[in-house]
N, C-alpha and C positions, 0 to 999 in steps of 0.2 A: 901981906899983899894978896888980894884975892884975884885969881886969874879965871877969866871966863873960858869955859870949855865948849867949843863948838861941836855939835853932834856930827859924827862921821857921815859923809854923804853916801847915800845908798845907790849903788850902781844898778842900773836897769840892764839886765842881761837876758836876751831871748833864750827860751828853751823850746819854743815851737815857732816855726816860721811858716806862714800861710801865704800862698799866692792866690789872688782872686781871678776868676775867669769862668767861662762856660764850657761844658763838655761838648762833644760832637766835633767831627772833623771840619765842619763848615766854619767853626769859630777859630780854628787854629791860625796862629800868626796874625790875628786881628788886633787892633789897638786895645780893645777891651780885655784882651787875654794876656796882656804883658805880665801880669802877676804869675800866670802859669809858666810863661817863658823864663821868668826869673827863678822859679823853683826848679825847673828842668836844668838850668845852668848851674845852680848850686848842687843839685844831685849829681851832676856829671863831674863837677870840680871835686866834690868830696867823696865820690864813688859810693853814694848811698842809693841803693835800689828802691824805687817807689812803685807800689802796686795797689790795685783796688782793695779797699778795706770796707766791707759793708757796714761794719759796726760804726765806723767813723764817717760814713757817707762820702767817701772821697778816696783819692790816691794818697797813700801815706808811706812814709819811710822813716826809719830811725837808724842813727849811726853816729860816727864821730867825724869832726871836721879835720882838715889837714893839720890844724894846730892841736888836735886832740880833745876838743870840747864835744861833749855829748849834745846831740841836736835832733829835733824831729821836724819833718817836712810834710806839708799838707796841701793838696789841691782839691778843694771841695767839688764834688760832682752833683751838687744840688741845684745847679744853675745860680747865677749871680744873686738874684733876689732872695735866695734862701741860704746864702753862704754861712750865716751864723749858726745854722743847725749843725753843720759838720764841725765847725770850730768848737762849739759847746760840747759836742760828743767827746772830742779829744781832751779838752780842758777838764771835763768831769772825770774821765777815765784815769788820767794821770794826776788829778788834783793840782792843777797848775793855777797860779794866780794870774789874772788878766794882764798884769804888767810884764809877764814873761812871754806874751804872745805878740810877735811882730807880724803885721799884716802888710803885704805888698799889693799895690793896685795902681791902676791908671788914673791920671788926672788931666782933664782938658784945660784947667786953669793954669797949669804949669807948662811952659814952653817945651817943645821937643828939644832933647839934649840936656835936660835938667832933671835932678832928682831932689827930693826933700824928705828928710827924716824928722819926725816929731814924736814927742812922748805921749801926747794926747790930742784930742780935738774932735770936732763934729764930723758928721758924715759928708758934709759939703755937697749934698745932692747925689752922692754915689750910692746906688741901691745895695751893693754888696757890703759897704761899710755901714749903712743904715741897719741892715740885718745883723751884722756882727755886733754893733753897739747894743742892739736890742737883746740879743741872746747872751752877751757877756754882762749886761746890766750896768755898763759903765763906758765912758769915753776914755778912761785912763789906761790906755795900752799903747805901745809904740806902733808907729806905722811908717812905711816907706812909700811915698807917692812918686810915681814915675811919669814925667810929663809926656803927654802925647800931642799937646798943642791943639789948635783948632784952625780950620781953613779961614782965609780972610773973608769969605762970603758969609761967615756964620754970625756976624754982628746982628743981633735981634732975630736970630733964626728960629724956626719952629721946631718942636720936639722931634718930629719925624726925621728931619735932616740931621739932628744931633745923633739919633739912634743909628742912622745910616753911616755917619762918620765913625763913631766908636766901633761899629761892627765891620768897618772896612779894613782892608789890609794895608800895611805899610808899603810905601813905594820902595824901589831899590835904594835910592839915596837915603831915605829915612831908615831903612834897615841897617845901613852902615853906621848911622848915628846911634841907633838903639843898641847895636853890638857894643859900642863903647860905654854907653850908659849902663848896660847890664853888667859890664866888667866892673865899673865903679860900684854898682849896687852890691856885687859880690864882695868887693874889697871892704866896703862900708859895713856890711853885715859881719864879715869875718872879724873886723876890728871891734865891733860892738859886742862880740861874744867873749872877748877877753879884756876889753877896757871900758865896756858900757856903751849904750846908745848915744849918750851925750857927747862922748869923745868923737864918735863917728859923725855926729851932726856938725861938730865944729870943723871937721876936715873936708866933708863932702857936700854940705848943703849949698855952697857957693860955686861949685864946679859947673862949668857949662862946656858942652862939646864945641859950640861956636867959638867961645873965647879961646879954647885950647888950640884952635887952628889958625888964629890970627898971628 
């Protein structure tokens, strides 16, 4: 009897976690900078100091998670549209495969209170992701999209209003929602580091802050 041997599934485990955003204090706590907020939360939870690294064109830190996995954290300081430059600098220095780079960023098409992990995909109109895909030369790297929603008035809106929205700050009630979502993001990333991104996808992609309060 001949038995078929199925190839072992390759786990996608991040070695570099990147949060997208813009430098300067005027962009702090804006919707477009939620990637930076996520990196700050991870750095705090894992006690990994991050500081400016000119070679990597960003704020960078290296350390171990609470579970003992080695990890690197990056906040590009190139401004959103050039995020890929900083990511490529780290990838080249450590000789990392693109599949080991997990990018966290805001998504207007995802409702507030939701997050979505994926193993690959297009930029979806996000300038930071467009730059990242261009510099890595592939769409095949994991990403964590954090929903920022869009105002009801934005149906068929003009680009100027879109920019105004993403560069605006979260309201107090929205901040409470984002605190929970960032907590989930941290848990999902922690899980992906020792069980792979796909496992985290199966447990966290359907979570919603709104559902959890009903």
